[in-house]
VOGU-3710 file (C-alpha; in Angstrom, 3 decimals, decimal comma):
1> xxxxxxxxxx> -74,328/103,589/-35,098  -76,337/105,850/-37,152  -75,064/103,604/-40,274  -78,183/100,876/-38,069  -80,073/103,671/-38,009  -80,335/105,007/-41,941  -78,984/100,704/-42,686  -82,899/100,785/-41,509  -83,399/96,443/-41,429  -86,994/96,701/-43,311
11> xxxxxxxxxx> -86,470/98,268/-46,238  -85,154/96,610/-49,007  -81,507/97,122/-50,545  -82,684/98,464/-53,586  -85,413/100,933/-51,322  -82,455/101,755/-49,376  -80,450/102,160/-51,986  -83,082/104,220/-54,764  -83,671/106,182/-50,473  -79,392/107,470/-50,449
21> xxxxxxxxxx> -79,579/108,203/-54,471  -83,101/110,517/-53,944  -81,424/112,538/-50,571  -77,894/113,108/-52,565  -80,018/114,228/-56,181  -81,822/116,906/-53,504  -78,335/118,609/-52,613  -77,406/118,503/-55,910  -81,063/120,600/-56,816  -80,145/122,714/-53,648
31> xxxxxxxxxx> -76,623/123,335/-54,537  -77,384/124,746/-58,201  -80,528/126,569/-57,100  -78,232/128,973/-55,142  -76,247/129,893/-57,954  -76,265/132,444/-60,304  -79,998/130,965/-62,257  -78,946/129,436/-65,505  -81,738/127,491/-67,361  -79,427/124,854/-67,697
41> xxxxxxxxxx> -79,374/124,348/-64,109  -82,742/124,811/-63,295  -84,836/123,004/-66,468  -85,545/119,531/-64,157  -87,666/120,988/-63,135  -89,507/120,489/-66,048  -88,636/117,211/-66,740  -91,377/114,417/-66,930  -90,486/112,443/-63,561  -90,477/114,913/-61,875
51> xxxxxxxxxx> -93,520/114,825/-59,510  -92,614/110,971/-59,358  -89,182/112,362/-57,474  -91,178/113,989/-55,053  -93,371/111,107/-53,612  -90,047/109,324/-53,670  -87,839/112,481/-51,397  -90,529/112,006/-48,998  -90,950/108,597/-48,503  -86,825/108,679/-47,088
61> xxxxxxxxxx> -88,446/110,470/-44,007  -91,085/108,101/-43,646  -89,390/106,823/-40,261  -88,927/110,397/-38,866  -92,844/111,519/-39,059  -94,233/112,662/-42,315  -92,635/114,356/-44,542  -95,711/116,490/-45,782  -94,111/120,499/-44,790  -90,707/119,290/-47,348
71> xxxxxxxxxx> -92,967/117,924/-49,928  -94,886/121,144/-49,775  -91,868/123,481/-49,894  -90,423/121,969/-52,908  -94,245/121,672/-54,572  -93,978/125,139/-54,017  -89,925/125,966/-55,165  -91,508/124,055/-58,826  -94,410/126,378/-59,008  -92,622/129,989/-58,556
81> xxxxxxxxxx> -90,149/128,962/-60,768  -92,295/127,741/-63,676  -93,841/131,027/-62,761  -90,614/132,984/-62,930  -89,194/134,255/-65,713  -85,411/132,903/-65,741  -84,168/137,022/-66,478  -86,647/137,797/-63,150  -85,054/135,154/-61,734  -81,303/136,415/-62,371
91> xxxxxxxxxx> -82,517/140,422/-60,344  -83,881/139,307/-57,992  -80,601/136,866/-57,289  -78,034/139,986/-57,665  -80,755/141,424/-55,781  -79,874/139,315/-53,366  -77,311/138,446/-53,590  -75,458/141,220/-54,865  -72,051/141,508/-56,980  -70,229/140,532/-53,814
101> xxxxxxxxxx> -70,380/139,276/-50,002  -74,535/139,793/-49,173  -73,928/141,503/-45,979  -77,828/140,282/-45,388  -77,036/137,214/-45,399  -73,693/135,918/-46,689  -73,483/133,047/-49,305  -70,395/131,460/-47,137  -70,287/129,390/-43,918  -66,969/131,945/-42,432
111> xxxxxxxxxx> -68,913/134,865/-42,701  -70,571/132,942/-39,598  -69,732/133,558/-36,450  -65,986/134,045/-37,433  -64,829/136,648/-34,778  -61,148/136,418/-36,398  -59,868/136,206/-39,158  -57,439/133,292/-37,169  -61,091/131,509/-36,927  -61,921/131,529/-40,000
121> xxxxxxxxxx> -58,511/130,940/-41,684  -59,015/127,469/-39,314  -62,454/127,052/-40,779  -61,826/127,700/-44,062  -58,446/124,866/-43,879  -61,164/122,504/-41,838  -63,441/122,474/-45,277  -61,011/121,546/-48,084  -59,441/118,377/-45,344  -63,069/117,840/-45,281
131> xxxxxxxxxx> -62,529/117,599/-49,659  -59,278/116,394/-49,702  -59,593/113,344/-47,646  -62,725/112,465/-50,565  -59,736/113,655/-53,268  -61,697/116,247/-54,361  -60,483/119,798/-55,310  -62,321/122,898/-55,872  -63,617/123,395/-59,249  -61,342/125,952/-62,020
141> xxxxxxxxxx> -64,858/127,090/-63,851  -66,946/128,158/-60,957  -64,153/130,186/-59,241  -65,949/129,904/-56,135  -64,589/129,070/-52,461  -64,947/125,513/-50,801  -67,004/127,938/-48,049  -70,562/128,298/-50,108  -73,066/126,591/-49,943  -73,430/125,887/-53,593
151> xxxxxxxxxx> -70,009/124,153/-53,026  -70,935/122,662/-49,269  -74,699/121,521/-50,267  -72,994/119,829/-53,330  -70,045/118,135/-50,769  -73,161/116,582/-49,225  -74,792/115,419/-52,976  -71,572/113,636/-53,340  -71,003/111,564/-49,670  -74,517/110,313/-50,551
161> xxxxxxxxxx> -73,877/108,975/-54,151  -70,610/108,062/-53,260  -72,446/105,729/-50,410  -74,867/104,477/-52,681  -71,824/103,666/-54,345  -70,072/101,996/-52,049  -73,469/99,924/-49,936  -73,734/98,804/-53,497  -69,975/97,250/-54,684  -67,903/97,609/-51,369
171> xxxxxxxxxx> -70,167/96,773/-48,426  -70,142/98,277/-44,895  -66,477/99,249/-44,095  -66,288/102,048/-46,834  -70,337/102,708/-46,135  -69,917/103,693/-43,165  -66,902/105,724/-43,952  -69,640/108,114/-45,617  -71,767/107,936/-43,790  -69,754/109,221/-40,551
181> xxxxxxxxxx> -68,342/111,922/-42,874  -72,155/112,996/-43,841  -72,794/112,985/-40,073  -69,190/114,573/-39,186  -70,531/117,363/-41,856  -73,660/118,355/-40,921  -72,215/118,995/-37,267  -69,095/120,730/-37,781  -70,144/122,481/-41,290  -74,280/122,725/-42,852
191> xxxxxxxxxx> -76,087/122,344/-39,616  -74,074/125,214/-37,540  -75,018/127,861/-39,804  -77,283/127,256/-43,292  -80,464/127,145/-40,670  -79,660/130,687/-39,679  -78,336/131,281/-42,988  -81,756/130,323/-45,060  -83,849/132,647/-42,293  -82,098/136,029/-43,843
201> xxxxxxxxxx> -82,315/134,534/-46,985  -86,248/134,528/-47,285  -85,755/137,901/-45,242  -83,994/139,227/-48,171  -86,014/137,636/-50,623  -88,636/138,057/-49,595  -91,224/136,178/-51,498  -91,234/134,246/-54,681  -88,661/131,687/-56,025  -85,941/132,653/-53,486
211> xxxxxxxxxx> -87,788/132,256/-50,799  -89,330/129,036/-51,300  -85,812/127,948/-52,226  -84,848/129,677/-48,507  -87,472/127,668/-47,745  -87,327/123,691/-48,599  -83,701/124,059/-48,024  -84,142/124,613/-44,337  -86,338/121,858/-44,113  -84,558/119,261/-45,782
221> xxxxxxxxxx> -81,577/119,864/-43,600  -83,873/119,445/-40,756  -84,756/116,537/-41,813  -81,668/115,215/-42,590  -79,715/115,285/-38,731  -83,046/114,316/-37,936  -82,758/111,686/-40,076  -78,500/111,028/-38,828  -79,396/111,503/-35,439  -76,863/114,472/-35,773
231> xxxxxxxxxx> -76,970/117,809/-33,118  -74,855/120,570/-32,945  -75,167/123,848/-31,588  -76,913/126,402/-34,519  -75,962/130,045/-35,196  -77,928/132,648/-33,777  -78,033/136,059/-34,027  -74,933/137,069/-31,428  -73,201/135,458/-33,759  -73,002/136,967/-36,033
241> xxxxxxxxxx> -71,892/141,009/-37,518  -74,684/142,595/-36,310  -75,049/144,680/-38,852  -75,208/141,043/-41,189  -78,281/140,159/-39,026  -79,795/143,990/-38,609  -83,075/143,210/-38,547  -83,756/138,776/-38,506  -86,895/138,105/-36,194  -85,956/136,069/-33,197
251> xxxxxxxxxx> -89,070/134,048/-33,266  -87,890/132,681/-37,709  -83,804/131,667/-35,295  -85,178/130,257/-33,029  -87,231/127,716/-35,116  -84,394/127,794/-36,743  -82,902/125,630/-34,199  -85,794/123,953/-32,977  -86,501/121,690/-30,452  -87,148/119,031/-33,888
261> xxxx> -82,936/118,692/-34,828  -81,656/119,239/-30,898  -84,196/116,698/-29,926  -82,728/114,062/-32,937
//
């Protein structure tokens, strides 16, 4: 059972709780970074205790091997943020994603692998079903689709936070519900398309903050799937609209679906 893997008996209850909240925060951070850049969303990079957070994040994956790459990616993202004016981030974001759905690196899951309209409708309904099962509804403020990268990552943030709360207040049964949902959502949604998305997003970004964001997201999801012992069939070039993936190098896609992930 994955809960046994995640609930490591060698960890104290306090440390295990801290790890859950640290991973939850990472999902939340990535979620906000994929929205249109706003100072209120990105100011966390300037917080005095962010260095401590980076160290805690690495500790979450000690059992899965050294998380040096993850910490390096996060460090590079912070460096890029502090060296880039907000106006530049905003113009870079619009250059990458455009004002409509970007064909080169769509931010929406159902633009990947959905060859027919009925499949897209089915996938959207399935994603909505996850949210509704936990009493969540789409915000009227952000007005994003339920399959937007930020929305899906925010849902993972919520599940981990809920798991931490359940561990402290409700016991094993409620914890298991949250763990099962995380595994299922990773397997059926986030883990299937986000690795390919990060490759395409990085290619369109070229360099800078958003290139670093793509690298961090790719490595974080890889470690999350390994930690949760989740394997899935990831989308590749052939699953995409050819116009959307034009130019994505095969070697990068191979990295996105590496044996490190599939081998658990």
